[in-house]
Biopython code that builds the backbone (N, CA, C, O; Angstrom):
import numpy as np
from Bio.PDB.StructureBuilder import StructureBuilder

atoms = [
    (1, "MET", "N", (12.619, -17.196, 0.607)),
    (1, "MET", "CA", (11.239, -17.624, 0.524)),
    (1, "MET", "C", (10.431, -17.053, 1.710)),
    (1, "MET", "O", (9.297, -16.602, 1.548)),
    (2, "TRP", "N", (11.046, -17.088, 2.893)),
    (2, "TRP", "CA", (10.333, -16.555, 4.056)),
    (2, "TRP", "C", (10.157, -15.046, 3.950)),
    (2, "TRP", "O", (9.175, -14.494, 4.446)),
    (3, "LYS", "N", (11.117, -14.376, 3.297)),
    (3, "LYS", "CA", (11.002, -12.930, 3.118)),
    (3, "LYS", "C", (9.823, -12.591, 2.210)),
    (3, "LYS", "O", (9.105, -11.616, 2.428)),
    (4, "GLU", "N", (9.649, -13.411, 1.202)),
    (4, "GLU", "CA", (8.542, -13.194, 0.284)),
    (4, "GLU", "C", (7.201, -13.418, 0.989)),
    (4, "GLU", "O", (6.262, -12.640, 0.813)),
    (5, "ALA", "N", (7.122, -14.476, 1.779)),
    (5, "ALA", "CA", (5.893, -14.764, 2.529)),
    (5, "ALA", "C", (5.610, -13.653, 3.546)),
    (5, "ALA", "O", (4.468, -13.222, 3.706)),
    (6, "PHE", "N", (6.660, -13.200, 4.228)),
    (6, "PHE", "CA", (6.508, -12.119, 5.197)),
    (6, "PHE", "C", (6.024, -10.846, 4.522)),
    (6, "PHE", "O", (5.130, -10.169, 5.030)),
    (7, "SER", "N", (6.613, -10.520, 3.375)),
    (7, "SER", "CA", (6.230, -9.292, 2.680)),
    (7, "SER", "C", (4.793, -9.369, 2.165)),
    (7, "SER", "O", (4.078, -8.367, 2.186)),
    (8, "ARG", "N", (4.364, -10.541, 1.704)),
    (8, "ARG", "CA", (2.972, -10.696, 1.268)),
    (8, "ARG", "C", (2.014, -10.490, 2.435)),
    (8, "ARG", "O", (1.000, -9.804, 2.301)),
    (9, "ASP", "N", (2.335, -11.080, 3.569)),
    (9, "ASP", "CA", (1.488, -10.920, 4.754)),
    (9, "ASP", "C", (1.474, -9.467, 5.242)),
    (9, "ASP", "O", (0.425, -8.937, 5.607)),
    (10, "LEU", "N", (2.636, -8.839, 5.243)),
    (10, "LEU", "CA", (2.736, -7.446, 5.655)),
    (10, "LEU", "C", (1.933, -6.553, 4.714)),
    (10, "LEU", "O", (1.230, -5.641, 5.151)),
    (11, "HIS", "N", (2.047, -6.827, 3.425)),
    (11, "HIS", "CA", (1.313, -6.044, 2.437)),
    (11, "HIS", "C", (-0.190, -6.217, 2.614)),
    (11, "HIS", "O", (-0.941, -5.245, 2.542)),
    (12, "LYS", "N", (-0.622, -7.428, 2.840)),
    (12, "LYS", "CA", (-2.045, -7.699, 3.032)),
    (12, "LYS", "C", (-2.581, -6.947, 4.263)),
    (12, "LYS", "O", (-3.648, -6.335, 4.212)),
    (13, "LYS", "N", (-1.834, -7.004, 5.348)),
    (13, "LYS", "CA", (-2.249, -6.317, 6.576)),
    (13, "LYS", "C", (-2.248, -4.798, 6.379)),
    (13, "LYS", "O", (-3.190, -4.117, 6.785)),
    (14, "ALA", "N", (-1.199, -4.274, 5.759)),
    (14, "ALA", "CA", (-1.096, -2.830, 5.537)),
    (14, "ALA", "C", (-2.233, -2.343, 4.647)),
    (14, "ALA", "O", (-2.826, -1.296, 4.908)),
    (15, "LYS", "N", (-2.534, -3.094, 3.607)),
    (15, "LYS", "CA", (-3.593, -2.697, 2.680)),
    (15, "LYS", "C", (-4.954, -2.698, 3.374)),
    (15, "LYS", "O", (-5.761, -1.791, 3.168)),
    (16, "THR", "N", (-5.205, -3.710, 4.189)),
    (16, "THR", "CA", (-6.459, -3.797, 4.934)),
    (16, "THR", "C", (-6.606, -2.617, 5.895)),
    (16, "THR", "O", (-7.666, -1.996, 5.964)),
    (17, "GLU", "N", (-5.551, -2.315, 6.628)),
    (17, "GLU", "CA", (-5.584, -1.194, 7.572)),
    (17, "GLU", "C", (-5.761, 0.139, 6.852)),
    (17, "GLU", "O", (-6.514, 1.002, 7.303)),
    (18, "LEU", "N", (-5.063, 0.299, 5.731)),
    (18, "LEU", "CA", (-5.166, 1.535, 4.959)),
    (18, "LEU", "C", (-6.593, 1.726, 4.442)),
    (18, "LEU", "O", (-7.141, 2.825, 4.528)),
    (19, "GLU", "N", (-7.188, 0.671, 3.911)),
    (19, "GLU", "CA", (-8.556, 0.752, 3.415)),
    (19, "GLU", "C", (-9.525, 1.094, 4.546)),
    (19, "GLU", "O", (-10.441, 1.897, 4.370)),
    (20, "HIS", "N", (-9.313, 0.480, 5.703)),
    (20, "HIS", "CA", (-10.174, 0.746, 6.860)),
    (20, "HIS", "C", (-10.084, 2.216, 7.280)),
    (20, "HIS", "O", (-11.109, 2.863, 7.491)),
    (21, "LEU", "N", (-8.884, 2.735, 7.401)),
    (21, "LEU", "CA", (-8.703, 4.129, 7.817)),
    (21, "LEU", "C", (-9.253, 5.098, 6.775)),
    (21, "LEU", "O", (-9.881, 6.098, 7.125)),
    (22, "THR", "N", (-9.021, 4.808, 5.507)),
    (22, "THR", "CA", (-9.519, 5.666, 4.437)),
    (22, "THR", "C", (-11.046, 5.675, 4.412)),
    (22, "THR", "O", (-11.666, 6.728, 4.262)),
    (23, "ASP", "N", (-11.643, 4.499, 4.560)),
    (23, "ASP", "CA", (-13.110, 4.414, 4.594)),
    (23, "ASP", "C", (-13.690, 5.146, 5.799)),
    (23, "ASP", "O", (-14.737, 5.786, 5.705)),
    (24, "GLU", "N", (-12.999, 5.046, 6.928)),
    (24, "GLU", "CA", (-13.454, 5.718, 8.140)),
    (24, "GLU", "C", (-13.433, 7.237, 7.958)),
    (24, "GLU", "O", (-14.372, 7.922, 8.362)),
    (25, "ILE", "N", (-12.382, 7.756, 7.361)),
    (25, "ILE", "CA", (-12.275, 9.197, 7.111)),
    (25, "ILE", "C", (-13.382, 9.636, 6.149)),
    (25, "ILE", "O", (-14.017, 10.669, 6.364)),
    (26, "LYS", "N", (-13.614, 8.853, 5.089)),
    (26, "LYS", "CA", (-14.663, 9.200, 4.125)),
    (26, "LYS", "C", (-16.048, 9.183, 4.777)),
    (26, "LYS", "O", (-16.869, 10.059, 4.504)),
    (27, "ALA", "N", (-16.312, 8.198, 5.632)),
    (27, "ALA", "CA", (-17.612, 8.090, 6.293)),
    (27, "ALA", "C", (-17.867, 9.289, 7.203)),
    (27, "ALA", "O", (-18.966, 9.845, 7.212)),
    (28, "ILE", "N", (-16.862, 9.682, 7.958)),
    (28, "ILE", "CA", (-17.017, 10.834, 8.845)),
    (28, "ILE", "C", (-17.211, 12.107, 8.021)),
    (28, "ILE", "O", (-18.016, 12.970, 8.373)),
    (29, "LYS", "N", (-16.466, 12.211, 6.927)),
    (29, "LYS", "CA", (-16.578, 13.389, 6.066)),
    (29, "LYS", "C", (-17.994, 13.509, 5.491)),
    (29, "LYS", "O", (-18.547, 14.606, 5.415)),
    (30, "LEU", "N", (-18.567, 12.392, 5.093)),
    (30, "LEU", "CA", (-19.940, 12.417, 4.577)),
    (30, "LEU", "C", (-20.929, 12.870, 5.644)),
    (30, "LEU", "O", (-21.896, 13.572, 5.347)),
    (31, "LYS", "N", (-20.685, 12.467, 6.878)),
    (31, "LYS", "CA", (-21.588, 12.849, 7.973)),
    (31, "LYS", "C", (-21.568, 14.354, 8.220)),
    (31, "LYS", "O", (-22.614, 14.961, 8.452)),
    (32, "ILE", "N", (-20.378, 14.959, 8.170)),
    (32, "ILE", "CA", (-20.312, 16.388, 8.492)),
    (32, "ILE", "C", (-20.668, 17.274, 7.305)),
    (32, "ILE", "O", (-20.939, 18.461, 7.482)),
    (33, "GLU", "N", (-20.671, 16.715, 6.099)),
    (33, "GLU", "CA", (-20.985, 17.518, 4.920)),
    (33, "GLU", "C", (-22.488, 17.646, 4.674)),
    (33, "GLU", "O", (-22.916, 18.467, 3.863)),
    (34, "LYS", "N", (-23.287, 16.840, 5.367)),
    (34, "LYS", "CA", (-24.736, 16.940, 5.199)),
    (34, "LYS", "C", (-25.213, 18.256, 5.800)),
    (34, "LYS", "O", (-24.776, 18.644, 6.883)),
    (35, "PRO", "N", (-26.108, 18.939, 5.099)),
    (35, "PRO", "CA", (-26.600, 20.213, 5.637)),
    (35, "PRO", "C", (-27.489, 19.998, 6.860)),
    (35, "PRO", "O", (-28.214, 19.007, 6.953)),
    (36, "ALA", "N", (-27.420, 20.936, 7.783)),
    (36, "ALA", "CA", (-28.237, 20.881, 8.995)),
    (36, "ALA", "C", (-29.587, 21.515, 8.690)),
    (36, "ALA", "O", (-29.745, 22.734, 8.760)),
    (37, "GLN", "N", (-30.571, 20.658, 8.347)),
    (37, "GLN", "CA", (-31.882, 21.167, 7.964)),
    (37, "GLN", "C", (-32.882, 21.129, 9.118)),
    (37, "GLN", "O", (-33.794, 21.952, 9.195)),
    (38, "ASP", "N", (-32.695, 20.165, 10.006)),
    (38, "ASP", "CA", (-33.602, 20.061, 11.146)),
    (38, "ASP", "C", (-32.796, 19.629, 12.369)),
    (38, "ASP", "O", (-31.574, 19.493, 12.300)),
    (39, "ILE", "N", (-33.475, 19.418, 13.468)),
    (39, "ILE", "CA", (-32.782, 19.093, 14.717)),
    (39, "ILE", "C", (-32.091, 17.731, 14.648)),
    (39, "ILE", "O", (-31.029, 17.543, 15.243)),
    (40, "ASP", "N", (-32.688, 16.782, 13.924)),
    (40, "ASP", "CA", (-32.073, 15.453, 13.797)),
    (40, "ASP", "C", (-30.766, 15.508, 12.999)),
    (40, "ASP", "O", (-29.761, 14.918, 13.394)),
    (41, "SER", "N", (-30.794, 16.223, 11.874)),
    (41, "SER", "CA", (-29.578, 16.326, 11.064)),
    (41, "SER", "C", (-28.504, 17.125, 11.803)),
    (41, "SER", "O", (-27.316, 16.832, 11.667)),
    (42, "LEU", "N", (-28.904, 18.118, 12.571)),
    (42, "LEU", "CA", (-27.951, 18.865, 13.386)),
    (42, "LEU", "C", (-27.329, 17.961, 14.445)),
    (42, "LEU", "O", (-26.131, 18.049, 14.715)),
    (43, "GLY", "N", (-28.139, 17.096, 15.044)),
    (43, "GLY", "CA", (-27.630, 16.144, 16.029)),
    (43, "GLY", "C", (-26.625, 15.178, 15.423)),
    (43, "GLY", "O", (-25.633, 14.827, 16.062)),
    (44, "GLN", "N", (-26.877, 14.748, 14.191)),
    (44, "GLN", "CA", (-25.943, 13.847, 13.513)),
    (44, "GLN", "C", (-24.624, 14.538, 13.214)),
    (44, "GLN", "O", (-23.556, 13.941, 13.351)),
    (45, "ILE", "N", (-24.698, 15.781, 12.809)),
    (45, "ILE", "CA", (-23.475, 16.551, 12.545)),
    (45, "ILE", "C", (-22.684, 16.744, 13.834)),
    (45, "ILE", "O", (-21.466, 16.568, 13.856)),
    (46, "MET", "N", (-23.374, 17.102, 14.890)),
    (46, "MET", "CA", (-22.710, 17.306, 16.179)),
    (46, "MET", "C", (-22.078, 15.999, 16.672)),
    (46, "MET", "O", (-20.990, 16.011, 17.248)),
    (47, "SER", "N", (-22.748, 14.896, 16.447)),
    (47, "SER", "CA", (-22.208, 13.592, 16.821)),
    (47, "SER", "C", (-20.933, 13.286, 16.024)),
    (47, "SER", "O", (-19.958, 12.776, 16.577)),
    (48, "ALA", "N", (-20.946, 13.597, 14.734)),
    (48, "ALA", "CA", (-19.765, 13.382, 13.894)),
    (48, "ALA", "C", (-18.615, 14.284, 14.325)),
    (48, "ALA", "O", (-17.460, 13.858, 14.325)),
    (49, "LEU", "N", (-18.921, 15.523, 14.691)),
    (49, "LEU", "CA", (-17.880, 16.444, 15.174)),
    (49, "LEU", "C", (-17.270, 15.928, 16.471)),
    (49, "LEU", "O", (-16.061, 16.029, 16.675)),
    (50, "GLU", "N", (-18.096, 15.382, 17.337)),
    (50, "GLU", "CA", (-17.606, 14.796, 18.592)),
    (50, "GLU", "C", (-16.727, 13.574, 18.309)),
    (50, "GLU", "O", (-15.713, 13.358, 18.974)),
    (51, "GLU", "N", (-17.128, 12.781, 17.316)),
    (51, "GLU", "CA", (-16.337, 11.605, 16.929)),
    (51, "GLU", "C", (-14.950, 12.018, 16.445)),
    (51, "GLU", "O", (-13.956, 11.370, 16.772)),
    (52, "ILE", "N", (-14.886, 13.086, 15.674)),
    (52, "ILE", "CA", (-13.595, 13.594, 15.186)),
    (52, "ILE", "C", (-12.740, 14.051, 16.361)),
    (52, "ILE", "O", (-11.550, 13.745, 16.428)),
    (53, "ARG", "N", (-13.348, 14.777, 17.277)),
    (53, "ARG", "CA", (-12.600, 15.280, 18.435)),
    (53, "ARG", "C", (-12.022, 14.136, 19.260)),
    (53, "ARG", "O", (-10.880, 14.213, 19.712)),
    (54, "LYS", "N", (-12.797, 13.083, 19.456)),
    (54, "LYS", "CA", (-12.317, 11.933, 20.223)),
    (54, "LYS", "C", (-11.211, 11.191, 19.482)),
    (54, "LYS", "O", (-10.261, 10.706, 20.096)),
    (55, "LYS", "N", (-11.335, 11.106, 18.179)),
    (55, "LYS", "CA", (-10.351, 10.366, 17.385)),
    (55, "LYS", "C", (-9.014, 11.094, 17.280)),
    (55, "LYS", "O", (-7.985, 10.461, 17.044)),
    (56, "GLU", "N", (-9.017, 12.392, 17.448)),
    (56, "GLU", "CA", (-7.784, 13.159, 17.317)),
    (56, "GLU", "C", (-6.693, 12.653, 18.252)),
    (56, "GLU", "O", (-5.512, 12.680, 17.907)),
    (57, "SER", "N", (-7.087, 12.196, 19.424)),
    (57, "SER", "CA", (-6.084, 11.737, 20.388)),
    (57, "SER", "C", (-5.520, 10.362, 20.044)),
    (57, "SER", "O", (-4.405, 10.036, 20.449)),
    (58, "GLU", "N", (-6.261, 9.567, 19.316)),
    (58, "GLU", "CA", (-5.794, 8.205, 19.021)),
    (58, "GLU", "C", (-5.394, 7.989, 17.572)),
    (58, "GLU", "O", (-4.918, 6.910, 17.219)),
    (59, "ILE", "N", (-5.576, 8.989, 16.730)),
    (59, "ILE", "CA", (-5.356, 8.798, 15.297)),
    (59, "ILE", "C", (-3.898, 8.517, 14.965)),
    (59, "ILE", "O", (-3.616, 7.723, 14.068)),
    (60, "GLU", "N", (-2.983, 9.142, 15.659)),
    (60, "GLU", "CA", (-1.556, 8.905, 15.412)),
    (60, "GLU", "C", (-1.201, 7.448, 15.693)),
    (60, "GLU", "O", (-0.372, 6.858, 15.001)),
    (61, "ILE", "N", (-1.829, 6.879, 16.707)),
    (61, "ILE", "CA", (-1.580, 5.475, 17.052)),
    (61, "ILE", "C", (-2.079, 4.562, 15.937)),
    (61, "ILE", "O", (-1.500, 3.500, 15.709)),
    (62, "GLN", "N", (-3.132, 4.952, 15.248)),
    (62, "GLN", "CA", (-3.660, 4.152, 14.152)),
    (62, "GLN", "C", (-2.891, 4.374, 12.858)),
    (62, "GLN", "O", (-2.662, 3.428, 12.105)),
    (63, "PHE", "N", (-2.488, 5.618, 12.590)),
    (63, "PHE", "CA", (-1.798, 5.936, 11.340)),
    (63, "PHE", "C", (-0.363, 5.430, 11.302)),
    (63, "PHE", "O", (0.080, 4.892, 10.287)),
    (64, "ARG", "N", (0.360, 5.596, 12.393)),
    (64, "ARG", "CA", (1.794, 5.312, 12.406)),
    (64, "ARG", "C", (2.135, 3.888, 11.954)),
    (64, "ARG", "O", (3.027, 3.732, 11.120)),
    (65, "PRO", "N", (1.468, 2.841, 12.463)),
    (65, "PRO", "CA", (1.821, 1.486, 12.002)),
    (65, "PRO", "C", (1.599, 1.289, 10.499)),
    (65, "PRO", "O", (2.395, 0.629, 9.831)),
    (66, "VAL", "N", (0.532, 1.855, 9.983)),
    (66, "VAL", "CA", (0.248, 1.711, 8.548)),
    (66, "VAL", "C", (1.326, 2.421, 7.729)),
    (66, "VAL", "O", (1.823, 1.875, 6.745)),
    (67, "ILE", "N", (1.675, 3.612, 8.130)),
    (67, "ILE", "CA", (2.708, 4.370, 7.417)),
    (67, "ILE", "C", (4.050, 3.643, 7.499)),
    (67, "ILE", "O", (4.786, 3.586, 6.513)),
    (68, "ASP", "N", (4.369, 3.094, 8.657)),
    (68, "ASP", "CA", (5.621, 2.346, 8.814)),
    (68, "ASP", "C", (5.645, 1.088, 7.957)),
    (68, "ASP", "O", (6.670, 0.763, 7.358)),
    (69, "MET", "N", (4.519, 0.377, 7.895)),
    (69, "MET", "CA", (4.461, -0.835, 7.064)),
    (69, "MET", "C", (4.686, -0.489, 5.591)),
    (69, "MET", "O", (5.433, -1.173, 4.891)),
    (70, "TYR", "N", (4.039, 0.573, 5.132)),
    (70, "TYR", "CA", (4.221, 0.979, 3.738)),
    (70, "TYR", "C", (5.630, 1.488, 3.472)),
    (70, "TYR", "O", (6.151, 1.303, 2.372)),
    (71, "SER", "N", (6.245, 2.115, 4.439)),
    (71, "SER", "CA", (7.633, 2.555, 4.268)),
    (71, "SER", "C", (8.562, 1.360, 4.084)),
    (71, "SER", "O", (9.439, 1.373, 3.220)),
    (72, "LEU", "N", (8.363, 0.334, 4.898)),
    (72, "LEU", "CA", (9.162, -0.890, 4.755)),
    (72, "LEU", "C", (8.950, -1.535, 3.395)),
    (72, "LEU", "O", (9.908, -1.895, 2.711)),
    (73, "LEU", "N", (7.703, -1.675, 3.013)),
    (73, "LEU", "CA", (7.401, -2.303, 1.731)),
    (73, "LEU", "C", (7.933, -1.480, 0.566)),
    (73, "LEU", "O", (8.464, -2.032, -0.397)),
    (74, "GLU", "N", (7.794, -0.185, 0.650)),
    (74, "GLU", "CA", (8.270, 0.675, -0.435)),
    (74, "GLU", "C", (9.792, 0.622, -0.567)),
    (74, "GLU", "O", (10.328, 0.678, -1.674)),
    (75, "TYR", "N", (10.474, 0.516, 0.557)),
    (75, "TYR", "CA", (11.931, 0.487, 0.534)),
    (75, "TYR", "C", (12.457, -0.859, 0.036)),
    (75, "TYR", "O", (13.342, -0.901, -0.819)),
    (76, "TYR", "N", (11.917, -1.955, 0.565)),
    (76, "TYR", "CA", (12.465, -3.272, 0.257)),
    (76, "TYR", "C", (11.781, -3.978, -0.912)),
    (76, "TYR", "O", (12.431, -4.717, -1.652)),
    (77, "LEU", "N", (10.496, -3.760, -1.084)),
    (77, "LEU", "CA", (9.758, -4.460, -2.138)),
    (77, "LEU", "C", (8.759, -3.541, -2.835)),
    (77, "LEU", "O", (7.550, -3.740, -2.720)),
    (78, "PRO", "N", (9.247, -2.553, -3.546)),
    (78, "PRO", "CA", (8.321, -1.608, -4.179)),
    (78, "PRO", "C", (7.447, -2.255, -5.256)),
    (78, "PRO", "O", (6.376, -1.738, -5.573)),
    (79, "GLU", "N", (7.885, -3.365, -5.813)),
    (79, "GLU", "CA", (7.123, -4.012, -6.878)),
    (79, "GLU", "C", (5.857, -4.703, -6.359)),
    (79, "GLU", "O", (4.983, -5.061, -7.149)),
    (80, "VAL", "N", (5.752, -4.890, -5.051)),
    (80, "VAL", "CA", (4.593, -5.560, -4.462)),
    (80, "VAL", "C", (3.370, -4.642, -4.457)),
    (80, "VAL", "O", (2.236, -5.115, -4.539)),
    (81, "MET", "N", (3.597, -3.345, -4.362)),
    (81, "MET", "CA", (2.499, -2.402, -4.176)),
    (81, "MET", "C", (2.067, -1.754, -5.484)),
    (81, "MET", "O", (2.829, -1.648, -6.444)),
    (82, "GLU", "N", (0.814, -1.328, -5.476)),
    (82, "GLU", "CA", (0.271, -0.575, -6.595)),
    (82, "GLU", "C", (0.479, 0.908, -6.308)),
    (82, "GLU", "O", (0.618, 1.313, -5.154)),
    (83, "LYS", "N", (0.498, 1.711, -7.365)),
    (83, "LYS", "CA", (0.757, 3.131, -7.211)),
    (83, "LYS", "C", (-0.312, 3.821, -6.349)),
    (83, "LYS", "O", (0.013, 4.697, -5.548)),
    (84, "ASP", "N", (-1.580, 3.429, -6.510)),
    (84, "ASP", "CA", (-2.624, 4.085, -5.730)),
    (84, "ASP", "C", (-2.502, 3.796, -4.237)),
    (84, "ASP", "O", (-2.907, 4.614, -3.411)),
    (85, "GLU", "N", (-1.951, 2.647, -3.891)),
    (85, "GLU", "CA", (-1.701, 2.337, -2.472)),
    (85, "GLU", "C", (-0.632, 3.254, -1.903)),
    (85, "GLU", "O", (-0.780, 3.792, -0.806)),
    (86, "ILE", "N", (0.438, 3.427, -2.651)),
    (86, "ILE", "CA", (1.530, 4.293, -2.197)),
    (86, "ILE", "C", (1.018, 5.719, -2.017)),
    (86, "ILE", "O", (1.330, 6.385, -1.030)),
    (87, "ASP", "N", (0.225, 6.179, -2.989)),
    (87, "ASP", "CA", (-0.337, 7.527, -2.899)),
    (87, "ASP", "C", (-1.260, 7.665, -1.700)),
    (87, "ASP", "O", (-1.184, 8.644, -0.959)),
    (88, "ALA", "N", (-2.132, 6.680, -1.513)),
    (88, "ALA", "CA", (-3.093, 6.733, -0.398)),
    (88, "ALA", "C", (-2.390, 6.726, 0.946)),
    (88, "ALA", "O", (-2.800, 7.433, 1.866)),
    (89, "SER", "N", (-1.336, 5.934, 1.069)),
    (89, "SER", "CA", (-0.625, 5.880, 2.345)),
    (89, "SER", "C", (0.126, 7.179, 2.614)),
    (89, "SER", "O", (0.270, 7.594, 3.764)),
    (90, "SER", "N", (0.602, 7.815, 1.554)),
    (90, "SER", "CA", (1.369, 9.048, 1.755)),
    (90, "SER", "C", (0.480, 10.250, 2.060)),
    (90, "SER", "O", (0.956, 11.225, 2.641)),
    (91, "ILE", "N", (-0.798, 10.206, 1.682)),
    (91, "ILE", "CA", (-1.673, 11.352, 1.946)),
    (91, "ILE", "C", (-2.647, 11.101, 3.093)),
    (91, "ILE", "O", (-3.574, 11.884, 3.304)),
    (92, "LEU", "N", (-2.444, 10.026, 3.824)),
    (92, "LEU", "CA", (-3.332, 9.697, 4.939)),
    (92, "LEU", "C", (-3.371, 10.825, 5.969)),
    (92, "LEU", "O", (-4.450, 11.244, 6.387)),
    (93, "ASP", "N", (-2.216, 11.313, 6.374)),
    (93, "ASP", "CA", (-2.147, 12.419, 7.339)),
    (93, "ASP", "C", (-2.796, 13.688, 6.785)),
    (93, "ASP", "O", (-3.478, 14.415, 7.506)),
    (94, "LYS", "N", (-2.575, 13.940, 5.499)),
    (94, "LYS", "CA", (-3.132, 15.128, 4.864)),
    (94, "LYS", "C", (-4.661, 15.053, 4.847)),
    (94, "LYS", "O", (-5.331, 16.045, 5.135)),
    (95, "ASP", "N", (-5.216, 13.885, 4.511)),
    (95, "ASP", "CA", (-6.672, 13.717, 4.499)),
    (95, "ASP", "C", (-7.268, 13.952, 5.881)),
    (95, "ASP", "O", (-8.308, 14.596, 6.017)),
    (96, "TRP", "N", (-6.602, 13.425, 6.901)),
    (96, "TRP", "CA", (-7.100, 13.619, 8.261)),
    (96, "TRP", "C", (-7.035, 15.097, 8.640)),
    (96, "TRP", "O", (-7.973, 15.628, 9.233)),
    (97, "GLY", "N", (-5.941, 15.755, 8.301)),
    (97, "GLY", "CA", (-5.793, 17.179, 8.608)),
    (97, "GLY", "C", (-6.878, 18.018, 7.944)),
    (97, "GLY", "O", (-7.406, 18.952, 8.547)),
    (98, "GLN", "N", (-7.209, 17.681, 6.700)),
    (98, "GLN", "CA", (-8.272, 18.393, 5.996)),
    (98, "GLN", "C", (-9.622, 18.154, 6.659)),
    (98, "GLN", "O", (-10.443, 19.067, 6.756)),
    (99, "LEU", "N", (-9.848, 16.929, 7.114)),
    (99, "LEU", "CA", (-11.107, 16.613, 7.794)),
    (99, "LEU", "C", (-11.242, 17.404, 9.094)),
    (99, "LEU", "O", (-12.313, 17.930, 9.399)),
    (100, "VAL", "N", (-10.164, 17.483, 9.848)),
    (100, "VAL", "CA", (-10.183, 18.241, 11.101)),
    (100, "VAL", "C", (-10.432, 19.718, 10.826)),
    (100, "VAL", "O", (-11.204, 20.362, 11.536)),
    (101, "LYS", "N", (-9.780, 20.259, 9.796)),
    (101, "LYS", "CA", (-9.971, 21.671, 9.442)),
    (101, "LYS", "C", (-11.417, 21.916, 9.024)),
    (101, "LYS", "O", (-12.021, 22.915, 9.413)),
    (102, "GLN", "N", (-11.960, 21.011, 8.242)),
    (102, "GLN", "CA", (-13.348, 21.135, 7.803)),
    (102, "GLN", "C", (-14.294, 21.065, 9.013)),
    (102, "GLN", "O", (-15.282, 21.797, 9.074)),
    (103, "ALA", "N", (-13.992, 20.198, 9.951)),
    (103, "ALA", "CA", (-14.817, 20.074, 11.159)),
    (103, "ALA", "C", (-14.790, 21.366, 11.969)),
    (103, "ALA", "O", (-15.822, 21.796, 12.484)),
    (104, "VAL", "N", (-13.626, 21.981, 12.085)),
    (104, "VAL", "CA", (-13.510, 23.243, 12.818)),
    (104, "VAL", "C", (-14.323, 24.332, 12.112)),
    (104, "VAL", "O", (-15.014, 25.112, 12.766)),
    (105, "ASP", "N", (-14.241, 24.386, 10.784)),
    (105, "ASP", "CA", (-15.010, 25.376, 10.028)),
    (105, "ASP", "C", (-16.512, 25.173, 10.227)),
    (105, "ASP", "O", (-17.252, 26.135, 10.432)),
    (106, "ILE", "N", (-16.952, 23.926, 10.167)),
    (106, "ILE", "CA", (-18.377, 23.630, 10.352)),
    (106, "ILE", "C", (-18.811, 23.989, 11.773)),
    (106, "ILE", "O", (-19.877, 24.571, 11.973)),
    (107, "ARG", "N", (-17.990, 23.643, 12.745)),
    (107, "ARG", "CA", (-18.313, 23.979, 14.145)),
    (107, "ARG", "C", (-18.428, 25.503, 14.305)),
    (107, "ARG", "O", (-19.345, 25.988, 14.968)),
    (108, "ASN", "N", (-17.520, 26.239, 13.712)),
    (108, "ASN", "CA", (-17.565, 27.715, 13.805)),
    (108, "ASN", "C", (-18.809, 28.274, 13.113)),
    (108, "ASN", "O", (-19.431, 29.211, 13.614)),
    (109, "ASN", "N", (-19.169, 27.701, 11.967)),
    (109, "ASN", "CA", (-20.371, 28.148, 11.248)),
    (109, "ASN", "C", (-21.638, 27.857, 12.055)),
    (109, "ASN", "O", (-22.568, 28.663, 12.072)),
    (110, "LEU", "N", (-21.670, 26.716, 12.715)),
    (110, "LEU", "CA", (-22.842, 26.374, 13.507)),
    (110, "LEU", "C", (-22.971, 27.266, 14.755)),
    (110, "LEU", "O", (-24.077, 27.573, 15.201)),
    (111, "GLN", "N", (-21.838, 27.666, 15.295)),
    (111, "GLN", "CA", (-21.860, 28.514, 16.479)),
    (111, "GLN", "C", (-22.160, 29.972, 16.132)),
    (111, "GLN", "O", (-22.708, 30.721, 16.941)),
    (112, "GLY", "N", (-21.789, 30.352, 14.917)),
    (112, "GLY", "CA", (-21.929, 31.764, 14.515)),
    (112, "GLY", "C", (-23.251, 32.139, 14.015)),
    (112, "GLY", "O", (-23.470, 33.295, 13.655)),
]
sb = StructureBuilder()
sb.init_structure("model")
sb.init_model(0)
sb.init_chain("A")
sb.init_seg("    ")
for serial, (resi, resn, name, xyz) in enumerate(atoms, 1):
    if name == "N":
        sb.init_residue(resn, " ", resi, " ")
    sb.init_atom(name, np.array(xyz, "f"), 0.0, 1.0, " ", f" {name:<3s}", serial, name[0])
structure = sb.get_structure()
């Protein structure tokens, strides 16, 4: 009974963290995808690029616990999770890597 309660709590926490990280990546991606039409929009893009650069050093600390929680749940209680959660947790690193690559491309385009 305690294992079931623990797994429910772990799943709830993991899902909340995963949603938060996914939303954060999407929000930053939207900021850098806006075209630089004037000085204000350019400033917003530059601010988003700076945010990505700062997050690069701490992102592993945020991703690792979520990935570990989902690994535990997937191994011991796969029936608790939905397929889209498993997929989202497994591509979290890939989404971040794509965002960083996109940021580098945008930075190079703005400098060139």
